[in-house]
C-alpha positions in Angstrom: 27.3 -2.3 -50.1 28.8 -5.2 -51.6 26.8 -8.7 -51.9 27.3 -11.7 -50.0 25.8 -14.3 -52.5 27.2 -17.3 -53.8 28.3 -16.0 -56.8 30.1 -13.4 -55.4 31.6 -15.3 -53.0 33.0 -17.7 -55.7 34.3 -14.5 -57.3 36.0 -13.6 -54.5 37.8 -17.2 -53.6 39.0 -16.7 -57.6 40.6 -13.5 -57.2 42.4 -14.6 -53.8 43.9 -17.6 -55.6 44.8 -15.4 -58.6 46.3 -13.1 -56.4 47.6 -15.5 -54.1 49.8 -17.3 -57.2 51.3 -14.1 -58.0 48.7 -12.9 -60.7 46.6 -9.1 -61.4 42.8 -10.4 -61.2 39.7 -8.4 -60.9 36.4 -8.3 -61.2 35.1 -6.5 -64.3 32.7 -5.8 -66.8 28.9 -5.7 -66.7 29.1 -7.1 -63.1 31.1 -4.2 -61.5 28.6 -1.7 -63.4 25.5 -3.4 -61.8 27.1 -3.5 -58.1 27.9 0.5 -58.8 24.1 1.2 -59.7 23.0 -1.0 -56.7 21.9 -3.9 -58.6 22.4 -7.2 -58.2 24.5 -8.9 -61.5 23.5 -11.9 -62.9 27.1 -13.2 -63.1 30.2 -12.3 -62.1 33.2 -12.0 -64.7 36.9 -11.7 -63.6 40.1 -10.5 -65.7 43.5 -11.4 -64.8 46.8 -11.3 -66.1 47.2 -15.4 -66.0 46.8 -17.3 -69.0 44.2 -19.6 -69.8 46.9 -22.5 -69.2 47.7 -21.3 -66.0 44.2 -20.5 -64.9 43.6 -24.3 -65.6 45.9 -25.4 -63.6 45.1 -23.5 -60.6 41.7 -24.9 -60.3 40.5 -28.4 -60.2 37.4 -28.0 -62.2 37.6 -25.9 -65.6 36.0 -26.0 -68.7 38.4 -24.3 -71.6 35.1 -23.2 -73.6 36.8 -19.7 -75.0 40.6 -20.5 -74.2 41.7 -19.7 -77.6 39.9 -16.0 -76.8 41.6 -16.2 -73.3 38.2 -17.3 -71.4 38.3 -20.2 -69.2 35.2 -21.2 -66.9 36.0 -22.3 -63.4 33.4 -24.2 -61.7 34.3 -23.7 -57.5 32.1 -25.5 -54.9 29.9 -23.1 -52.8 30.6 -25.1 -49.8 34.2 -24.2 -50.3 35.5 -21.5 -47.6 34.5 -18.1 -48.7 35.6 -14.9 -48.2 32.6 -13.1 -48.0 30.6 -15.7 -45.8 26.9 -16.1 -45.2 24.6 -17.6 -42.9 21.9 -20.5 -44.0 23.3 -20.6 -47.5 21.0 -22.8 -49.4 23.3 -23.2 -52.3 26.3 -24.9 -50.5 27.2 -28.1 -52.2 26.4 -26.7 -55.2 29.1 -25.6 -58.2 29.0 -21.8 -59.2 30.3 -21.0 -62.6 32.6 -17.9 -63.2 33.8 -16.9 -66.6 38.0 -15.9 -66.3 39.5 -13.9 -68.8 42.9 -13.1 -69.6 43.6 -9.6 -69.8 44.2 -9.5 -73.9 44.5 -6.8 -77.3 42.2 -8.2 -80.0 43.6 -8.2 -83.8 40.9 -7.7 -86.9 37.5 -9.0 -86.4 37.2 -10.0 -89.9 33.7 -11.7 -89.1 32.0 -8.9 -87.5 31.7 -10.9 -83.8 35.0 -12.7 -83.4 39.0 -11.0 -83.5 40.7 -13.2 -85.5 43.6 -13.3 -83.2 44.3 -12.1 -79.4 47.1 -11.4 -77.9 48.0 -12.1 -74.5 48.7 -8.4 -72.4 50.0 -8.3 -68.7 47.8 -4.9 -68.5 44.5 -4.6 -67.3 45.0 -0.7 -69.1 45.2 -2.0 -72.1 42.6 -5.3 -71.9 39.6 -2.7 -70.7 40.5 -0.8 -74.1 39.0 -3.3 -76.4 35.4 -3.6 -74.3 32.4 -2.3 -75.9 31.1 0.5 -73.7 32.6 2.9 -70.9 30.0 1.7 -68.4 31.2 -2.1 -69.2 35.3 -0.9 -68.7 35.4 -0.7 -65.1 37.0 -2.9 -62.7 36.7 -3.6 -59.3 38.8 -5.5 -56.6 36.5 -6.3 -53.8 39.0 -7.5 -51.7 40.8 -4.3 -51.4 38.3 -2.2 -49.2 39.9 1.7 -50.1 35.8 2.0 -50.3 34.3 0.0 -47.0 31.3 -0.1 -49.1 32.3 -0.9 -52.7 36.2 -2.2 -53.0 38.4 -0.1 -54.9 37.2 1.0 -58.5 39.4 1.0 -61.3 38.7 3.5 -64.3 41.0 3.6 -67.2 38.1 4.8 -69.8 36.0 7.3 -67.8 33.1 4.7 -67.3 32.4 6.5 -63.9 32.0 10.2 -65.1 29.2 8.0 -67.7 27.7 5.9 -65.1 27.3 9.2 -63.1 26.1 11.4 -65.8 23.7 8.5 -67.2 25.3 8.0 -70.8 26.5 4.9 -72.9 29.5 6.0 -74.9 31.4 3.3 -76.9 35.1 3.3 -76.0 37.4 4.9 -78.5 36.2 5.4 -82.2 32.8 4.3 -81.9 33.3 2.8 -85.7 36.2 0.6 -84.5 33.9 -0.9 -81.4 31.1 -1.6 -83.8 32.9 -3.0 -86.8 34.5 -5.0 -84.4 30.9 -6.7 -83.2 28.1 -5.5 -84.9 25.9 -6.7 -82.4 27.2 -3.9 -79.7 24.7 -1.4 -81.4 21.5 -3.5 -80.4 23.6 -3.8 -77.1 24.1 0.0 -76.4 20.6 0.4 -77.2 19.3 -2.0 -74.4 22.0 -0.9 -72.3 20.0 2.6 -72.9 16.9 1.8 -72.3 17.5 -0.6 -69.5 19.1 2.1 -67.1 17.0 5.0 -68.5 20.4 6.5 -69.9 21.1 8.9 -73.1 23.2 7.4 -75.9 26.3 9.8 -76.4 25.9 12.1 -79.8 29.2 10.0 -81.0 27.8 6.7 -80.9 24.5 7.7 -81.9 26.0 8.9 -85.5 28.3 5.4 -85.5 25.1 3.3 -85.5 23.1 5.2 -87.8 26.2 4.8 -90.1 26.9 0.8 -89.5 23.3 0.2 -88.9 22.9 -2.0 -91.9 25.8 -3.8 -91.0 23.4 -5.5 -88.1 21.2 -7.6 -91.6 24.6 -9.8 -91.1 24.4 -10.6 -87.5 23.5 -14.4 -86.7 19.5 -14.2 -86.5 19.7 -16.2 -83.1 21.6 -13.1 -81.8 19.6 -10.6 -82.8 16.3 -12.3 -81.6 17.8 -13.1 -78.1 19.1 -9.0 -78.0 15.5 -8.1 -79.1 13.9 -10.3 -76.3 16.0 -8.8 -73.6 14.6 -5.4 -74.9 11.1 -6.7 -75.0 10.9 -8.4 -71.4 13.4 -6.0 -69.5 10.6 -4.1 -68.3 11.8 -0.8 -70.9 10.4 -2.2 -74.1 9.0 1.5 -75.4 12.2 3.1 -74.6 14.2 0.2 -76.4 12.4 0.5 -79.5 11.7 4.2 -79.5 16.0 4.0 -79.8 15.8 1.4 -82.3 14.0 3.6 -84.7 15.9 7.0 -83.7 19.5 4.9 -84.4 18.1 3.7 -87.3 18.5 -0.1 -86.1 14.6 -1.2 -86.6 14.3 -0.6 -90.7 17.3 -3.6 -90.5 16.7 -5.9 -87.9 12.3 -5.6 -88.0 11.4 -3.9 -91.4 8.1 -5.0 -90.7 7.4 -2.9 -87.4 9.1 0.1 -88.7 6.3 -0.2 -91.6 3.8 0.3 -89.0 5.2 4.4 -88.7 2.6 6.4 -90.2 -0.4 4.0 -90.9 -3.4 5.9 -89.6 -6.0 3.5 -87.8 -10.0 5.0 -87.3 -9.8 7.6 -84.2 -12.9 6.3 -83.0 -11.3 2.5 -82.1 -7.7 4.1 -81.9 -7.8 7.6 -80.4 -3.9 7.4 -79.9 -2.6 7.3 -83.0 -1.0 5.3 -85.9 0.0 1.3 -85.5 3.4 2.9 -84.5 2.0 4.7 -81.3 -0.1 2.4 -80.7 2.2 -0.7 -80.4 4.6 1.6 -78.3 1.8 2.0 -76.0 1.1 -1.2 -75.6 5.0 -2.2 -75.1 5.3 0.3 -72.3 3.1 -1.8 -70.2 5.3 -4.8 -70.7 6.7 -5.7 -67.6 9.9 -7.1 -66.6 9.9 -10.3 -66.6 7.2 -11.1 -68.9 7.0 -14.6 -70.9 9.0 -13.8 -73.8 5.7 -15.2 -76.3 3.7 -12.6 -74.8 6.1 -9.7 -75.5 6.4 -10.8 -79.2 2.9 -11.2 -79.2 2.4 -7.9 -78.0 5.1 -6.7 -80.7 3.5 -8.4 -83.7 -0.2 -8.3 -82.8 -1.0 -5.8 -85.6 2.1 -6.4 -87.6 -0.6 -7.1 -90.5 -1.9 -3.7 -90.5 0.1 -2.1 -92.4 -0.3 -4.1 -96.1 -3.9 -4.2 -95.6 -4.6 -0.6 -95.1 -7.1 0.8 -97.1 -9.5 3.9 -97.0 -13.3 3.1 -97.8 -16.0 4.2 -96.0 -13.7 4.8 -93.0 -10.2 3.2 -93.1 -9.9 -0.5 -92.8 -7.5 -3.6 -92.6 -9.8 -6.4 -94.0 -7.9 -9.6 -93.4 -5.3 -8.0 -91.1 -5.2 -10.8 -88.6 -4.6 -13.5 -91.6 -1.8 -11.4 -92.7 -0.2 -10.9 -89.7 -0.3 -14.7 -89.1 1.5 -15.5 -92.1 4.3 -12.2 -91.6 4.7 -13.4 -87.7 5.4 -17.0 -89.2 8.0 -15.5 -91.7 9.5 -13.4 -88.8 9.6 -16.3 -86.0 11.1 -18.2 -89.1 13.7 -16.2 -89.9 14.6 -15.3 -86.4 14.8 -18.9 -85.7 11.9 -18.9 -82.3 11.8 -22.8 -81.1 8.6 -24.6 -83.0 6.6 -24.2 -79.4 7.7 -20.4 -79.1 6.2 -19.8 -82.9 3.0 -21.5 -82.2 2.3 -19.3 -78.9 3.3 -16.2 -80.8 1.1 -16.9 -84.0 -1.9 -18.2 -81.6 -1.6 -14.1 -79.7 -1.5 -12.7 -83.3 -4.6 -15.0 -84.5 -6.5 -14.7 -81.7 -6.3 -11.4 -80.4 -10.0 -9.9 -82.1 -11.9 -12.8 -80.9 -12.7 -11.1 -77.8 -14.7 -8.8 -79.4 -16.7 -11.7 -80.4 -16.8 -13.0 -76.7 -20.2 -12.0 -75.3 -22.0 -13.3 -78.3 -20.2 -16.9 -78.4 -22.0 -19.6 -77.9 -21.0 -21.6 -74.5 -19.3 -24.4 -76.1 -17.8 -21.7 -78.6 -16.0 -19.4 -75.4 -15.2 -22.6 -73.8 -13.2 -23.7 -76.6 -11.8 -20.3 -76.5 -10.6 -21.2 -73.3 -8.6 -24.1 -74.2 -6.2 -21.9 -75.9 -2.5 -22.7 -75.1 -1.6 -20.3 -72.3 -5.0 -18.3 -72.3 -3.5 -16.1 -69.3 -1.0 -14.7 -72.2 -4.3 -14.1 -74.2 -6.2 -12.4 -71.6 -3.1 -10.3 -71.2 -2.8 -9.2 -74.9 -6.0 -8.5 -74.5 -5.8 -6.1 -71.8 -2.6 -4.2 -73.1 -4.1 -4.1 -76.4 -7.3 -1.9 -74.9 -5.5 0.4 -72.8 -3.2 1.3 -75.6 -6.4 2.0 -77.3 -9.5 3.3 -76.2 -9.8 2.0 -72.8 -12.7 -0.3 -73.0 -12.2 -3.3 -71.0 -15.6 -4.4 -71.4 -14.8 -7.5 -73.3 -11.8 -8.3 -71.0 -13.6 -8.2 -68.2 -16.6 -10.6 -69.6 -14.3 -12.8 -70.9 -11.8 -13.2 -67.7 -14.7 -13.5 -64.8 -16.1 -16.2 -66.8 -12.9 -18.0 -67.5 -12.0 -17.6 -63.5 -15.0 -18.9 -62.9 -15.2 -21.8 -65.0 -13.3 -24.8 -63.5 -11.0 -26.4 -65.9 -12.6 -29.8 -66.0 -16.1 -28.0 -67.4 -14.5 -26.4 -70.5 -11.9 -29.4 -71.0 -14.4 -32.2 -69.8 -13.7 -36.0 -70.1 -15.1 -37.4 -73.2 -18.7 -38.7 -72.9 -18.3 -41.3 -76.0 -15.4 -41.8 -78.5 -15.0 -43.7 -81.8 -15.2 -47.0 -79.7 -18.7 -46.5 -78.8 -19.6 -45.2 -82.1 -18.6 -48.4 -83.3 -20.2 -50.4 -81.2 -23.3 -48.7 -81.5 -23.1 -49.8 -85.6 -21.4 -46.8 -87.1 -18.8 -47.5 -89.6 -15.2 -45.7 -88.9 -14.7 -42.9 -91.4 -14.4 -38.9 -91.8 -17.6 -38.4 -90.4 -16.7 -39.4 -86.7 -15.0 -36.4 -86.2 -17.9 -34.3 -87.1 -20.2 -36.6 -84.8 -17.9 -36.1 -81.8 -17.6 -32.7 -82.2 -21.6 -32.2 -82.3 -21.2 -34.4 -79.1 -18.5 -32.2 -77.2 -20.7 -29.2 -78.5 -23.9 -30.0 -76.6 -21.9 -31.2 -73.8 -20.0 -28.3 -73.0 -23.5 -26.7 -73.9 -24.8 -28.5 -71.1 -27.7 -30.3 -73.0 -26.2 -33.3 -72.1 -24.4 -34.8 -69.5 -24.4 -39.0 -70.0 -23.0 -41.4 -72.7 -26.6 -42.2 -73.2 -27.6 -38.8 -73.7 -24.9 -38.6 -76.1 -25.8 -41.6 -78.2 -29.4 -40.3 -78.1 -28.2 -37.2 -79.8 -26.3 -39.2 -82.3 -28.8 -41.2 -83.7 -31.1 -38.2 -84.0 -28.3 -36.0 -85.8 -27.0 -38.7 -87.7 -29.0 -41.4 -88.9 -27.3 -44.9 -90.1 -28.5 -43.8 -93.6 -27.0 -40.4 -93.1 -23.4 -39.6 -93.3 -22.1 -42.1 -91.0 -23.2 -45.7 -92.3 -23.5 -49.2 -90.4 -21.0 -51.6 -90.0 -21.2 -54.6 -92.4 -22.6 -57.5 -90.4 -20.6 -60.2 -92.5 
């Protein structure tokens, strides 16, 4: 059944306008694949015989962001008369943007991403030959209801058979497709994981032969592709395929080195670091925060270089080493500063839950202050379930975190440096230590007023000690 959504309606209106002007036009690419799989596409792409200048002349609001590659963005209002109207459309009055691409044949891809030149063609059959995988090479005419449920599907590449068989297959010679755009190798893995498909043997062989080419892809594109793999709900299968195709060693060599790194069986009956990480990735839900996903992937990245066999297998300092390695990975993949901070915080604090039952109240409450503490809780739970399954420490922390209001573990200060100065203390480095001691007592519940705070300061930090009185002069 074709959907009745603002984006689909917008694409139908664009198709109709192009057709009325005498041009061929179809829905193309991933949106067709998703519709045939019964999934709601995120976006709709239109392929047409109309050239970019013609497209821009037919529609009032357009953006020539990719015109040299035959791509124009067309913005249409969702309150325009639609070919597939819906009742109570909450999006009416807003613009919907649809990508419209001219049928084309690409030239040489000398940079491994973009064609040096494109040649427009009037043939949709020639156009689909340049696409990556057969399942993404289908065209759909939703206005012609040859099939009352889905419209007319046009298949020049065998995509319908591969979709039905659950196969990801490159169009034409796989080596050519991957030489054109090296990222397609990662995309093939992602599609196979997302849909539970197998990658066709010839396509796998080409990926293995060309895997090293991924080292030349911009790091941002690699990051975004890996993030999608981690957050689409099939992270374990995606990383198994990355390993099987030889891609993992080139895009994340630090993770590839987890394979074969044994762990103490009393704590990790599941096996080596790689197996543990896969079991953890297997639990990541679709739509999870990218920082949680990357924290899960990298939480034990410091174990391979710190492995040693003493009285038992040990990973001394693996957290600190892991934080340093994680920082390098985040820098290399150009994560934002905010994303990097959270990913590194997850690596740095994932072992602290074991100490939680013995923490002072003040230490535990400060633990709760970590940015995005829900993600720390989530990671520890995943970590436990991917190992011994013992959730005692997680339950201990979760119960107390949920029971304590935020204003209790993040209270207003009883005193500040101003009150210390008024009490006769000279400003200096000691103020930080003094105020920390006051806050500790406040979090422990031993003081609750400013007067009690000042009394504690005078008792622990006398004027002749670290904090000297101000000059009376």
